[in-house]
N, C-alpha and C positions, 0 to 999 in steps of 0.2 A: 486341047485339054490342059496341057502343061502350061501354055501361055496364059490361059484363063486363070489357072491356079495362082501363078505369080502376080497377075494383075490384081486379083482379089486380095492377095496378101499385102501387096504394096498399098492398096487402097485402105485396108484396115490399119496399117501402120500410120498412114497419113491422118486418118480420122482420130486415132489415139493421140498422136502428137498435137493435133489441133485442139482436142479436148483438154489435154494437159496444159497447153499454152493458155487457153482461156481460163482454166482453173487457177493458174499462177497469177494471171492478170487480175482475177477477181478476189484472190486471197487477201484477207485483211487480218492484221494482227494489231492488238491494242495493248499498251502498257500505261498505267496511271501513275502519276506522281503528285504528291501534296506539297504545296508551297505556302510559306508564311506570308502574311500581308502586313508588313511593318506599320503601315499607316492606318490599319484597322485594328479592331479589338481582337484579342486572342481567340475569341469564339468563332472567328471566320478563318477559313483556309481556302486557297484556290486549288482546285483539282484540275489538272491538265492531262489530256490523253495524247500519248505519242503513237502515231498511226504509221504502220508499215503496210504499204500497198496503195492503190489508187484511192484518192480522197474525194473525187468529184461526186457530188450528189449525196454525200453521207449526211445522216441526221443522228443526233446523240440524245439518248434518254437516260437521265441520271436518277439514281435511287440511293437512299441511305436507310440504315436500320432505325435509328432514333432521331437523327438530325434532319435537316432539310437542305435541298439543293436549289439554287436560283441562278439561271433558269433551270427548270426540270427537264426541258427539251430545248436543244440548241442546234444551230447550224455550225457553230464553231466547237472545236474539241476541248472545251473548258467550261467550268461552272464554279460558283462560289458556294462552298459548304458551310453551314452554320451548326455548331454544336447545340444540342438541347441543354437546358439548364440542369446543372449538376452532373452531366454526362462527360466523362473524360476520355472515353474510347468509343470508336464507332467504325463502321465499314461503309465505304462508298463504292457503288458499282455503276457501270455504264453499259448500255446496249447500243451497238452501232448498227444503224439501219440504212439500207438503200432501197428506196421505194417501199414496198411492203415486205421486204425480206431482211431479217436480222443476219448480218454478215459477220459480226464479232461481238464479244463482250469481255469485260475485264472488271477487276475489283481491287480495292486497296484498303488496308487498315489505316485509320487515322487516329492520331493521339493529340490531346489538348496540350498546348504549349504553356506549361506552368511558368517557365522563366519569363516569357513575354507578358503573361498576366501579372506577374509580380512587378515587372517594370512599369506596367500601366498603373498599378496601384500607388507606386512611389513617385510617379511622374507628377510634377506640379501642374495645377490647372492652367489652361491657356488664358492669357490676358484677354480681357474684353473691355471695349470702350462703349460708353453710353452717354448720350446727350440727355441731361436731366432738366435743364432750363432751355426750353425751345422758344425761339423768337417767333414773331408773327409772320404769317404768309403775306407777302407784299410784292409789288411789282419790282422793287429794288431801285438801286441807283446810288451815286456817290454821296448824296446828301442824307441818306437814311442811316439809322443807328439803332441797334438793339443789343441786348446782352445775351450771351450764350454761355452755358456751363455744362459740366458733366463730371463723370468719375470713371476710374479704371478699377476693374475687379479681376480677381484671379492672380494677383501679384503683378507689381510694376517692375519690369526689367530695367536695369540701369542703362543710361544712355539713350533713353527714348523721350520724345516730346510730342506735342500735338500740332497737327495742321488742320485748319478749318477752311471749308469751301461752302459757298452759297451758290445756288442755282438761280439764275435770272437771265432773261432775254435769250433762253435756249442754250446757255453755257454755264459751266461751273467756274467761279472766280475765287481765288485764294483770299482769305480774310485775316485782318482787315486791310492789309496792304501787301504788295508784292513781296515774296520771300518770307512772310511772317511765320514764325513757329512759336509755340507757347509751352511754358514749363508746367510740369506736373507738381502739385503741392505735396508735402510730406504725408498728408492724409489721403493721397491718391485722387484728389479732385483737381479740376482745371477750370478756368474761366477767362473770358475775354469779351470784347465787343465785336460786332460784325455789321456789315451792311446787310440789309434785308433781301429776301428773295422768296421763291416758292418752296424750296427745299434747302436743308442744311446737312452737311456731312462733317464728321470729325474722324481724323485718321491718327492712329498711334504709329509714329514713325521714328526712325533713327535720327540722332542729332545732326548728322551730316546730310540729311534728306534735303533736296532742293526742290521745293514745290513750284510747279509751273504756274504762271499767273492765271491762265485760263485753260480749261479742258472741255472737250466735247463729251467725254465720258470719264468717270472716275476710274483710277487704277484698281486692280484687285490686290489682295494680300500677297506679299512676296517677302524676300529677304529684308527689304527696307520698310515695308508697311506691315506691321504685325496684326493690326485689327482696324476695323472701321465701323461706323454707325451712320445711317442715313435716316432722316426724319422729314416729314412734311411740316411746313410752317403752320402755326396755329391760326385758325380763323379768329375773327374779332371776339366772339363770345368765349372761345376757349382761352384766348390770350388774356382777356379781362379777368376771368375766373382764376387763372394761374397766377397772374400778377398780383391779385388782391390777397393771395395766400402766401406770398413771399415778400421778403424785405427788398425794396427797390435798390438796385445797384447804382453806384455813382458812375457817370460817364468818364 
């Protein structure tokens, strides 16, 4: 009897310890933090969940009082929150689920960043390049010749020039000759001649930019390339109509 009693007591202790251990392993705690997104508008904030406990198989469901969360349901512990128009304070909450069981939840008060919004209003517009005189679409070659021109809007930063590329024979070729860069006029326009091709590209680049003679793909905007524009060459009818409405340029 006495041995049986001690055996049952030991068994009960083991069961309790096992249950406590499982509970600790399954215990989830969540803490939210709101982070500014300097590259985005002040109406957006990133909400991240700090998870204490096992994270395998967790799903996150996001909610807001007035604004919106994107995505509203995620496999990663973060979402992008967007303030509603005119709303300056809101509350974001998250439910943490594993399978069909909610294992944790948390919430955070969010506040619109007035300082960031003010900086956005005073920030000058980003420069934009546009090809306004488009050459014809042609097979291309060294003996071809066409005029190309365009303009810069949003403010012309000092120390920038234009690089022109034409796409022909499956590659991009700098125009009209190797290493060529073109100045921007005081009225923010630019013009040059080019060999023809199927497509044309204009890049707003730094003065010390060294354009490669030919490229398989055009580069993306970076510290040296501030903006670019790519257009298809005009077909015969489009080019005739466009040319008849403009003053012919001298070669």
